[in-house]
C-alpha positions in Angstrom: 131.6 120.8 23.6 129.4 123.9 24.1 130.9 127.4 24.3 128.1 129.1 26.2 125.1 127.7 28.2 122.1 129.7 29.3 120.6 128.4 32.5 116.8 128.8 32.3 116.3 128.7 36.1 117.1 130.5 39.3 118.5 130.2 42.8 120.6 127.3 44.0 120.1 125.1 41.0 121.2 127.8 38.6 124.3 128.4 40.8 124.9 124.6 40.9 125.0 124.4 37.1 127.2 127.5 36.8 129.8 125.9 39.0 130.1 122.8 36.8 130.2 124.9 33.6 133.1 127.0 35.0 135.0 123.8 35.8 134.4 122.6 32.2 135.5 126.0 30.7 132.0 126.8 29.5 130.7 130.3 29.7 127.3 130.9 31.3 124.3 133.1 31.0 122.0 133.7 33.9 118.4 134.8 33.4 116.6 136.5 36.3 113.4 138.2 37.2 113.3 141.6 38.9 112.8 139.8 42.3 116.1 137.9 41.8 118.5 140.7 40.7 120.5 140.2 43.9 120.7 136.4 43.8 124.1 134.7 43.6 123.4 133.0 40.3 123.2 136.4 38.7 126.5 137.5 40.3 128.5 134.4 39.3 127.4 133.9 35.8 129.5 135.4 33.0 126.5 137.3 31.7 123.0 138.0 33.0 119.8 139.0 31.4 116.6 140.2 33.1 113.6 138.5 31.5 110.7 140.1 33.3 108.9 140.9 36.6 108.7 138.7 39.6 105.7 136.6 38.5 107.0 133.3 37.1 104.5 133.4 34.3 106.1 136.6 33.0 109.7 135.5 33.6 110.9 131.9 34.2 107.9 130.4 32.4 108.0 132.9 29.6 109.5 130.9 26.7 109.9 133.8 24.2 111.8 135.9 26.7 114.2 133.0 27.6 114.8 132.2 23.9 115.5 135.9 23.2 118.0 136.0 26.0 119.8 133.0 24.5 119.8 134.6 21.1 121.2 138.0 22.1 124.0 136.3 24.2 124.8 133.8 21.5 124.2 130.8 23.7 124.5 127.5 22.0 122.7 125.4 24.6 120.1 125.9 27.3 120.0 124.0 30.7 116.5 124.0 32.3 117.5 122.9 35.8 114.5 121.5 37.6 111.0 122.9 37.9 109.6 125.6 35.7 110.2 124.5 32.1 112.4 121.5 32.8 109.9 119.0 31.7 108.1 121.1 29.0 108.5 119.3 25.7 107.4 122.3 23.7 110.2 124.4 25.3 112.7 121.7 24.5 111.5 121.7 20.9 111.7 125.5 20.6 115.2 125.5 22.0 116.4 123.0 19.4 114.5 124.8 16.6 116.3 128.0 17.7 119.7 126.4 17.3 120.3 126.1 21.0 120.6 122.5 22.3 118.2 121.6 25.1 120.3 119.9 27.8 118.0 117.0 28.5 116.0 114.3 26.7 114.4 114.8 23.4 110.9 116.4 23.2 109.5 113.0 22.2 111.1 111.2 25.2 109.8 114.0 27.4 106.3 113.7 26.0 106.2 110.0 26.6 107.9 109.7 30.0 107.5 113.2 31.4 103.7 113.1 31.1 102.7 110.9 34.0 99.6 109.4 32.5 101.3 108.5 29.2 104.3 107.0 31.1 102.1 104.8 33.2 100.4 103.3 30.2 103.8 102.5 28.7 104.9 100.9 31.9 101.9 98.6 31.8 102.9 97.4 28.3 106.5 96.5 29.3 105.5 94.7 32.6 106.6 97.3 35.2 104.1 97.2 38.1 101.9 100.3 38.3 99.2 101.6 40.6 95.6 101.2 39.5 94.2 104.5 38.1 93.1 106.5 35.1 94.2 105.4 31.6 94.9 108.9 30.4 94.6 112.6 31.2 91.5 114.5 32.0 90.4 118.0 33.1 86.7 117.6 33.7 85.1 116.7 37.0 82.6 114.2 35.5 85.4 112.1 34.1 87.3 112.2 37.3 84.2 111.2 39.2 83.6 108.2 36.9 87.2 106.9 37.2 87.3 107.4 41.0 84.1 105.5 41.5 85.4 102.5 39.5 88.7 102.2 41.4 87.3 103.3 44.8 88.5 105.8 47.3 90.8 107.0 48.6 92.5 108.3 45.5 95.2 110.8 44.7 95.0 113.5 42.0 98.2 114.3 40.2 99.1 116.9 37.6 100.1 115.0 34.4 103.0 117.4 33.8 103.9 117.8 37.5 106.8 117.2 39.7 108.3 118.3 43.0 105.2 117.4 44.9 103.2 120.2 43.3 99.7 119.6 41.8 98.9 116.6 44.0 96.0 116.1 46.4 94.5 113.1 48.3 90.8 112.7 48.1 89.1 110.3 50.5 85.4 110.7 49.5 83.4 111.7 46.5 82.0 114.9 48.2 85.5 116.4 48.2 86.5 115.5 44.7 85.2 118.5 42.7 86.8 121.1 45.0 90.0 119.2 45.2 90.2 118.9 41.4 89.6 122.7 41.0 92.4 123.5 43.4 94.8 121.0 42.0 94.3 122.1 38.4 94.9 125.7 39.4 98.2 124.6 41.2 99.3 122.7 38.1 98.5 125.5 35.7 100.4 128.0 37.9 103.5 125.7 38.3 103.7 124.0 34.9 101.4 125.9 32.5 99.3 122.8 32.0 96.2 121.8 34.0 95.6 118.2 32.7 95.3 115.6 35.5 95.3 111.9 36.2 94.4 109.9 39.3 95.5 106.8 41.1 94.4 104.5 43.9 96.1 105.8 47.0 98.7 103.3 48.5 98.5 103.9 52.2 101.7 104.3 54.3 104.2 103.7 51.4 107.9 104.3 51.1 109.2 106.5 48.3 112.3 105.2 46.5 113.7 106.5 43.2 116.5 105.3 40.9 118.9 107.6 39.1 119.1 106.8 35.4 121.8 108.0 32.9 121.4 107.4 29.2 123.4 108.6 26.2 122.8 108.9 22.4 124.4 105.6 21.7 121.9 103.4 23.5 123.9 103.0 26.8 121.6 103.2 29.8 122.9 102.7 33.4 121.6 103.3 36.9 123.6 105.1 39.6 121.8 103.6 42.6 118.7 104.7 44.5 117.6 107.4 46.8 115.0 107.1 49.7 112.7 110.1 49.7 110.2 108.9 52.3 110.3 111.9 54.7 107.9 114.4 53.1 105.3 117.0 53.7 102.4 117.6 51.4 104.1 115.2 48.9 107.3 117.4 48.8 110.5 115.8 49.9 112.3 117.1 52.9 115.0 114.5 53.7 116.6 112.1 51.2 119.1 109.3 51.8 121.3 107.3 49.5 121.2 104.3 49.7 117.7 103.4 50.9 117.7 101.7 54.3 114.4 100.0 53.3 115.7 97.8 50.4 117.4 94.5 50.6 119.7 93.4 47.8 117.1 91.3 46.0 114.5 94.1 46.0 117.2 96.7 45.0 118.2 94.6 42.0 114.7 94.0 40.8 113.8 97.7 41.2 116.9 98.8 39.4 116.2 96.5 36.5 112.6 97.8 36.3 114.0 101.4 36.2 116.4 100.5 33.4 113.6 98.8 31.5 111.5 101.9 31.8 114.3 104.1 30.4 115.0 101.6 27.6 111.4 101.6 26.5 111.9 105.1 25.1 115.7 104.8 24.4 116.2 107.4 27.1 119.1 109.8 27.0 120.3 112.4 29.6 119.6 112.3 33.4 116.3 110.9 34.5 114.8 109.4 37.7 112.3 106.6 37.9 110.3 106.8 41.1 108.5 104.0 42.9 106.2 103.5 45.8 107.0 100.5 48.0 104.3 99.1 50.2 104.5 97.5 53.7 104.9 94.1 52.0 107.8 95.4 49.8 105.8 95.3 46.6 106.9 98.2 44.4 104.9 100.2 41.9 106.0 102.7 39.2 104.9 106.2 40.2 106.5 108.5 37.6 109.7 109.3 35.7 111.2 112.7 36.1 112.9 113.6 32.8 115.3 116.1 34.3 117.9 116.5 37.1 116.5 116.1 40.6 116.8 118.4 43.6 118.4 115.6 45.6 121.0 114.6 43.0 124.0 115.6 45.3 123.5 112.5 47.6 124.0 110.3 44.5 127.1 112.3 43.6 128.4 111.8 47.1 128.2 108.0 47.1 129.4 107.4 43.6 131.9 110.3 43.3 130.6 111.8 40.0 129.4 115.2 38.8 126.0 114.3 37.4 125.5 117.7 35.8 128.8 117.4 33.9 127.7 113.9 32.8 124.4 115.5 31.6 126.2 118.3 29.6 128.6 115.8 28.0 125.7 113.6 26.9 123.9 116.5 25.3 127.1 117.4 23.5 127.2 113.9 22.0 129.6 112.1 24.3 129.2 108.6 25.7 128.5 107.8 29.4 131.8 108.0 31.2 131.2 105.0 33.4 129.1 101.9 32.7 129.1 100.8 36.3 129.4 102.7 39.6 131.2 101.8 42.8 129.1 102.9 45.8 130.7 104.0 49.1 129.2 105.3 52.3 125.8 106.8 53.1 124.6 110.2 52.2 121.8 112.3 53.6 120.3 115.6 52.3 118.1 118.1 54.2 116.2 120.7 52.2 116.5 124.0 54.1 113.2 125.8 53.5 112.2 129.2 54.7 109.1 128.0 56.4 107.5 128.1 59.9 107.0 124.4 60.7 104.8 125.2 63.6 102.3 127.0 61.3 101.7 124.2 58.8 105.0 125.0 57.0 103.9 128.5 56.2 106.4 130.2 53.8 108.6 132.8 55.5 110.0 135.2 52.9 112.0 138.2 54.1 115.5 139.5 54.9 118.2 137.1 56.1 120.0 139.1 58.8 122.7 136.5 59.6 123.8 133.4 57.7 126.5 130.8 58.4 126.9 127.7 56.2 128.4 124.7 58.0 131.6 123.1 56.7 134.1 120.4 57.6 134.7 116.9 56.4 131.9 115.3 54.4 129.7 118.4 54.4 128.3 120.2 51.3 125.9 123.2 51.1 124.2 124.2 47.9 122.6 127.6 48.4 122.1 131.0 46.7 121.6 132.8 50.0 123.7 135.0 52.2 123.4 137.6 55.0 121.5 140.5 53.5 119.7 138.5 50.9 115.9 139.1 50.7 114.0 135.8 50.1 111.2 136.7 47.6 107.7 135.6 48.1 107.1 134.6 44.5 108.8 131.2 44.3 109.5 127.9 46.1 110.5 128.4 49.8 113.7 126.2 49.5 116.8 128.3 50.3 119.4 125.6 50.3 120.4 122.0 50.6 122.6 120.5 53.3 124.3 117.3 52.2 126.5 115.0 54.3 128.3 111.7 53.7 129.5 109.2 56.2 130.9 105.7 56.1 127.7 104.4 57.7 124.1 105.7 58.1 124.8 106.2 61.8 127.9 108.3 61.0 125.9 110.3 58.4 123.2 111.1 60.9 125.7 112.3 63.5 127.4 114.4 60.9 124.1 115.9 59.8 123.2 116.8 63.3 126.6 118.5 63.8 126.2 120.4 60.5 122.6 121.5 61.4 123.9 122.9 64.6 126.4 125.0 62.7 123.8 126.2 60.1 122.7 129.7 61.2 119.9 131.5 59.4 118.5 134.5 61.2 115.7 136.9 60.2 113.4 134.2 58.9 112.0 130.9 60.2 113.5 127.7 58.6 113.1 123.9 58.7 116.4 123.5 60.6 114.9 123.0 64.1 112.5 120.4 62.7 115.4 118.4 61.1 117.2 118.5 64.4 114.2 116.8 66.0 113.7 114.3 63.3 117.3 113.1 63.2 117.3 112.4 66.9 113.9 110.6 66.8 114.3 106.9 67.6 111.9 106.0 64.8 114.0 107.8 62.2 117.2 106.3 63.5 115.6 102.8 63.2 114.0 103.6 59.9 110.6 102.9 61.4 108.4 105.3 59.3 106.6 105.9 56.0 105.5 108.9 53.9 103.0 109.9 56.6 105.8 110.4 59.2 105.3 114.1 59.5 101.5 113.8 59.9 102.4 111.8 63.0 105.1 114.0 64.2 103.6 114.5 67.6 104.9 111.0 68.1 108.6 112.1 67.5 110.6 110.7 70.4 114.2 111.6 71.2 
């Protein structure tokens, strides 16, 4: 087992990993930018190293500085968290070449499955349903124009190295394609350091369902159930549930097997998530595989009673998967608490938190790096925490979430909490009568 792990990330995910490491008796190293010097992940790590100014390109995306931080602190492994460099195969390879184990899949697996265009071609070969689209990556407008004209509009542009809803844009007519491509490429380059793209035919009004995969170095691959991520804004998830209310047992079994087949096609190891779109007729299509931990992993942990990060660390250290099958209990819901003004098109609201109270009680979990007096920087993602609840039934979980949201106090900045209180009392949400366009229709929310 590792002696010391450097966490190449920030905020709540860095703190989440630190907590598991402490329970495992593993020392931790936090890296931070000058904007994050007062973040809790810096305070609770055993050591902390400043790796640069606020700009992500000069800090959390700066590979030489992260590797140097690992070397001077004698870290023997690096955990990338999610976002930033988590799906960067070059970073994984450099970590391993620097005698620090990358806690995740191998660079080869990441290149094949983390690259959306490459993964899609692989899925076609093994018989997993995919959405019609480009056969590889591109960066030039003329190529995008030719592909889009063949498959027909509307289409969706996606960053080939993307994730978390970033680097994605719907285009409904050719006259908008060039501008959309330029904007999406710039977003992808800023978020992931790569601007290559691919495109797909847009599936209208789908449901978004993903399966949690766990694989070890001995060829064992299992799934730990699915998560429903249909409530989104601008392709970024806001509310997730486990299990999905949309799947029947037959569809669940078929999708789970497709997810396992996808992972087996590259002998996948570590945590991974296979994401699908499910249309109104309950046909499912492979969307992408995230070769990392997911933001929403806590709802899976809640229903199967497992620490997924501990599992991930143990696999990286050469151990076998601890469980080959999981027993599922209850229903879990997660709300992503973002510092955003939902009445101004989800405008980010950085600033000083003047009062902060996290809810508690039976079946309630809060993952956050924030506190009263913390200044939310303007340089990064607007998520300031995750509120997770579990109940015996979906109905109980919804009621528990509403109670917890009522207790969650964040003053000084606008947050998504009031919106969640509306959504969870909407009769369409309660009846699971919605798709990924739910928020675009939110004037129809009825309580």
